[in-house]
C-alpha positions in Angstrom: 45.4 -60.3 104.7 46.4 -57.3 106.8 43.8 -54.7 107.5 44.9 -51.1 107.0 43.9 -48.5 109.7 42.3 -45.4 108.4 44.2 -42.3 109.5 42.5 -38.9 109.6 45.0 -36.2 108.9 42.5 -33.3 109.3 41.6 -32.3 112.9 37.9 -32.1 113.2 36.6 -28.5 113.9 34.5 -28.6 117.2 34.5 -24.9 117.5 31.3 -23.4 119.1 31.3 -20.9 116.2 29.8 -23.4 113.8 26.2 -22.3 112.9 24.9 -25.4 111.5 24.6 -29.0 112.8 24.0 -31.7 110.4 21.2 -34.1 111.2 20.7 -36.7 108.4 19.6 -34.5 105.4 18.4 -31.5 107.2 20.2 -28.7 108.9 19.2 -26.9 112.2 20.4 -23.5 113.0 22.5 -23.4 116.2 23.0 -19.9 117.9 26.5 -18.8 118.5 27.5 -18.3 122.2 28.0 -14.6 121.6 24.3 -14.2 120.6 22.9 -15.6 123.8 20.4 -13.4 125.5 19.7 -11.6 122.1 16.0 -11.7 121.2 15.2 -13.4 117.8 11.7 -13.2 116.3 10.3 -16.1 114.4 7.4 -18.3 113.7 7.0 -21.8 115.0 5.7 -24.8 113.0 2.2 -24.0 114.0 2.3 -20.5 112.5 2.3 -18.7 115.8 4.8 -15.9 116.6 7.3 -16.8 119.3 6.9 -15.2 122.7 10.3 -14.0 122.3 8.9 -11.1 120.3 7.2 -9.7 123.5 10.3 -10.3 125.4 12.3 -8.4 123.0 10.0 -5.3 123.1 10.3 -5.5 126.9 14.0 -5.6 126.7 14.2 -2.7 124.4 12.0 -0.7 126.8 14.2 -1.6 129.7 17.2 -0.7 127.8 15.8 2.7 127.1 15.0 3.4 130.7 18.6 2.2 131.7 20.0 4.5 129.1 17.8 7.4 130.4 18.8 6.8 134.0 22.5 6.7 133.0 22.2 10.1 131.4 20.3 11.5 134.4 23.2 10.2 136.8 25.5 12.3 134.7 23.8 15.5 135.6 24.8 17.6 138.6 22.5 17.7 141.7 21.2 21.1 140.7 20.4 19.9 137.1 18.7 16.8 138.5 16.4 18.9 140.8 15.7 21.1 137.8 14.7 18.2 135.8 12.4 16.9 138.6 10.9 20.3 139.2 10.1 20.6 135.5 8.5 17.1 135.3 6.3 17.7 138.3 5.3 21.2 137.0 4.2 19.5 133.6 2.2 16.9 135.5 0.5 19.5 137.7 -0.3 21.7 134.8 -2.1 18.9 132.9 -4.1 18.1 136.0 -4.9 21.7 136.7 -6.0 22.2 133.2 -8.5 19.4 133.3 -9.9 20.6 136.6 -10.1 24.2 135.5 -12.1 23.2 132.5 -14.5 21.2 134.6 -14.9 24.2 137.0 -15.6 26.5 134.3 -18.3 24.3 132.9 -19.8 24.0 136.5 -19.7 27.8 136.8 -21.2 28.3 133.4 -24.0 25.9 134.1 -24.8 27.6 137.3 -25.1 31.0 135.7 -27.1 29.6 132.7 -29.6 28.1 135.0 -29.9 31.1 137.3 -30.2 33.4 134.3 -33.0 31.2 132.7 -34.8 31.1 136.0 -34.8 34.8 136.2 -36.2 35.6 132.8 -38.9 32.8 132.4 -37.7 29.3 133.0 -35.4 26.7 131.5 -34.2 27.5 127.9 -35.3 31.2 128.1 -31.8 32.6 127.8 -32.0 33.0 124.1 -28.5 31.5 123.7 -27.2 27.9 124.3 -25.1 26.6 127.2 -22.0 26.5 124.9 -22.4 30.3 124.2 -22.6 30.9 127.9 -19.6 28.8 128.7 -17.5 30.7 126.0 -18.5 34.0 127.5 -17.9 33.1 131.1 -14.7 30.9 130.2 -12.9 33.8 128.8 -10.0 34.8 131.1 -11.3 38.2 131.9 -14.5 36.7 133.2 -13.2 33.6 134.7 -10.2 34.7 136.6 -12.0 36.8 139.2 -14.2 33.8 140.0 -11.1 31.6 140.2 -9.3 34.1 142.4 -12.2 34.3 144.8 -12.4 30.5 145.1 -8.6 30.6 146.1 -8.9 33.5 148.4 -11.9 31.9 150.2 -10.1 28.6 150.3 -12.9 26.9 148.5 -11.1 25.3 145.6 -10.4 22.0 147.6 -13.9 21.4 148.4 -15.5 18.2 147.0 -17.2 18.7 143.5 -20.6 18.8 145.0 -19.8 21.5 147.5 -18.0 23.5 144.8 -21.0 23.3 142.6 -23.1 24.6 145.5 -20.8 27.5 145.8 -21.1 28.3 142.1 -24.8 28.0 142.2 -24.9 30.6 145.1 -22.6 33.0 143.3 -24.6 32.7 140.2 -27.8 33.7 142.1 -26.0 36.6 143.6 -24.7 37.7 140.2 -28.0 37.4 138.5 -29.7 39.4 141.1 -27.2 42.2 140.9 -27.3 42.1 137.1 -31.0 42.8 137.2 -30.6 45.7 139.3 -27.9 47.1 137.1 -30.0 46.6 134.0 -33.0 48.4 135.6 -30.7 51.3 136.9 -28.7 51.8 133.6 -31.2 50.6 131.1 -28.6 48.1 129.7 -30.0 44.8 128.3 -30.2 42.1 130.9 -28.1 39.5 129.1 -25.4 36.9 129.8 -22.9 39.2 128.3 -23.8 41.7 131.0 -23.2 39.1 133.6 -19.9 38.1 132.1 -18.8 41.6 132.4 -19.7 41.8 136.2 -18.0 38.7 137.3 -15.2 41.0 138.7 -17.6 41.8 141.5 -18.2 38.3 142.8 -16.0 38.7 145.9 -17.8 41.9 146.7 -21.2 40.3 146.2 -20.4 37.3 148.5 -19.1 39.9 151.2 -22.3 42.0 150.9 -24.5 39.0 151.3 -22.5 37.4 154.1 -20.6 40.1 155.8 -17.4 39.0 157.7 -17.3 35.5 156.5 -14.7 36.0 153.8 -12.4 38.0 156.0 -12.8 35.4 158.8 -12.0 32.5 156.4 -15.4 31.0 157.0 -16.7 31.0 153.4 -16.7 27.2 153.5 -19.4 27.3 156.3 -21.7 29.4 154.0 -21.0 27.0 151.1 -22.0 23.9 153.0 -25.1 25.7 154.5 -26.1 26.6 151.0 -25.8 23.1 149.9 -27.8 21.8 152.7 -30.6 24.3 151.9 -30.4 23.3 148.3 -30.6 19.6 149.1 -33.8 20.1 151.1 -35.4 22.3 148.5 
């Protein structure tokens, strides 16, 4: 008996584009070569998310940065400089804003303490620290103090030294405020002091003649801090 050979007339398709492989009665997805490198999220048999989700997010961020850099490289040299200047300015503004808030609080606390001491001890101001800060933090009241710190080159001193400067200025301001109140009959109040802050540079120069002009205000500031520490 002659055995007949089986002839396959259809060529098997071994193309890599097939998305499924047959294994017994189950099927397993097979990624097409064109999808290699693409993040695909999923859950494994244990119910835990694949690490590819994290990788996918990282890839998206990297792609966003690459796209941004590509756009920046299309700008002219002048436009790139303008962009960098604006970014630097925004960063400095955020820093200066935080520092200014802190210095206003330091100045307000110094005036509040000096005022309370002048009229009868802690808490004798009749108003709370927040009210004092609001009055002294207004632009018309704070700017003269800020300009004095800049002119005297005291704005870059450490926080402790700047606080000593504010304490010293507050004492000078309160002393002058009491004199003005006695002379004019105006109520001696925090509002009066806030209206007098435009004179802080003159008060400092009267108390320490020649130091401000010679650029030696920092010497007075450190000396005042040492005296305060001993006291």
